[in-house]
C-alpha positions in Angstrom: 15.1 6.5 -6.0 13.2 3.7 -7.7 13.4 1.4 -5.0 12.5 3.6 -2.7 9.7 4.4 -4.6 8.7 0.5 -4.8 9.0 -0.1 -0.8 7.0 3.0 -0.3 4.4 2.2 -2.8 4.2 -1.7 -1.6 3.3 -0.2 1.7 0.6 1.9 0.8 -0.7 -0.8 -1.6 -1.0 -3.2 1.3 -2.5 -0.8 4.0 -5.0 0.0 1.5 -5.8 -2.8 0.8 -6.5 -4.3 3.8 -8.4 -1.5 4.9 -10.5 -1.6 1.6 -11.0 -5.3 2.6 -12.3 -4.6 5.8 -15.0 -2.0 4.4 -16.1 -4.8 1.5 -16.4 -7.4 4.1 -18.3 -5.2 6.2 -16.2 -6.1 9.2 -17.7 -4.3 12.5 -14.6 -3.0 13.6 -14.0 -1.3 10.6 -17.4 -0.2 9.4 -19.0 0.8 13.0 -16.7 3.5 13.6 -17.0 5.1 10.1 -20.9 4.8 10.7 -21.1 6.0 14.6 -18.5 8.6 14.8 -18.0 9.9 11.4 -21.3 9.6 10.6 -20.6 7.8 7.0 -23.9 6.4 5.6 -23.7 2.6 5.7 -24.2 2.2 1.8 -21.1 4.2 1.1 -18.9 2.0 3.2 -18.4 -0.6 0.2 -18.0 2.2 -2.3 -15.0 3.5 0.6 -13.9 -0.3 0.1 -13.4 -0.5 -3.4 -11.9 2.6 -3.8 -9.0 1.6 -1.6 -9.0 -1.9 -3.4 -8.8 -0.2 -6.8 -6.3 2.3 -5.4 -4.3 -0.3 -4.4 -4.1 -2.2 -7.2 -3.2 0.8 -9.1 -0.4 2.0 -7.1 0.9 -2.3 -7.3 0.4 -2.0 -11.2 2.3 1.9 -11.1 5.4 0.6 -10.0 5.7 -1.1 -13.4 3.7 1.1 -15.5 4.0 4.8 -14.1 1.1 6.8 -15.2 -1.3 4.3 -13.7 1.0 4.5 -10.2 1.1 8.0 -10.6 -3.1 8.4 -10.9 -3.4 6.0 -8.1 -1.1 7.8 -5.6 -2.5 11.1 -6.4 -6.0 9.8 -5.8 -5.1 8.5 -2.7 -3.6 11.8 -1.6 -6.9 13.4 -2.1 -8.9 10.5 -0.6 -7.2 10.9 2.8 -7.3 14.3 2.6 -11.2 14.1 2.5 -11.0 11.3 5.4 -8.5 13.5 7.4 -11.6 16.4 6.9 -13.9 14.0 8.1 -12.5 13.1 11.2 -11.5 16.7 12.0 -15.2 17.5 11.6 -16.5 14.6 13.6 -13.9 15.8 16.5 -12.5 12.0 16.3 -8.9 13.5 17.1 -7.5 10.0 17.7 -8.6 9.0 14.1 -6.7 11.9 12.5 -3.7 11.0 13.2 -3.3 7.6 11.6 -5.6 9.2 8.4 -2.9 11.8 7.8 -0.1 9.4 8.0 -1.5 7.4 5.1 -1.8 10.8 3.2 1.6 11.7 3.8 2.5 8.3 3.0 0.3 8.6 -0.3 2.1 11.9 -0.8 5.6 10.3 -0.2 4.9 7.6 -2.8 3.7 10.0 -5.5 6.8 11.9 -5.2 9.3 9.0 -5.0 7.1 7.8 -8.1 7.6 11.0 -10.1 11.0 11.2 -9.1 11.6 7.7 -10.4 10.6 8.7 -13.9 
């Protein structure tokens, strides 16, 4: 189980780090859909990016220190649940799938990390 946990956690950490980086740097391809399609206030985009990068670091550290990994992946499940709800409320159906996929990846990382204790 530990090997599967490492692989899934690494994938989650990479995906969320890149997403957070895009938000923190103000990449128009990342920020514009958030503000126009989803109605996220522009001042919150860096906050979301910071949460993603912090969670990515926590997920990576959690490979070696389980409590941090468990906390980070549990928070990612909640983060992406909120993101799915935001996409659904905005009727952004193409955005629901990838966001739900990241939520499921977060849940898988959480379950695998718990099972590898």
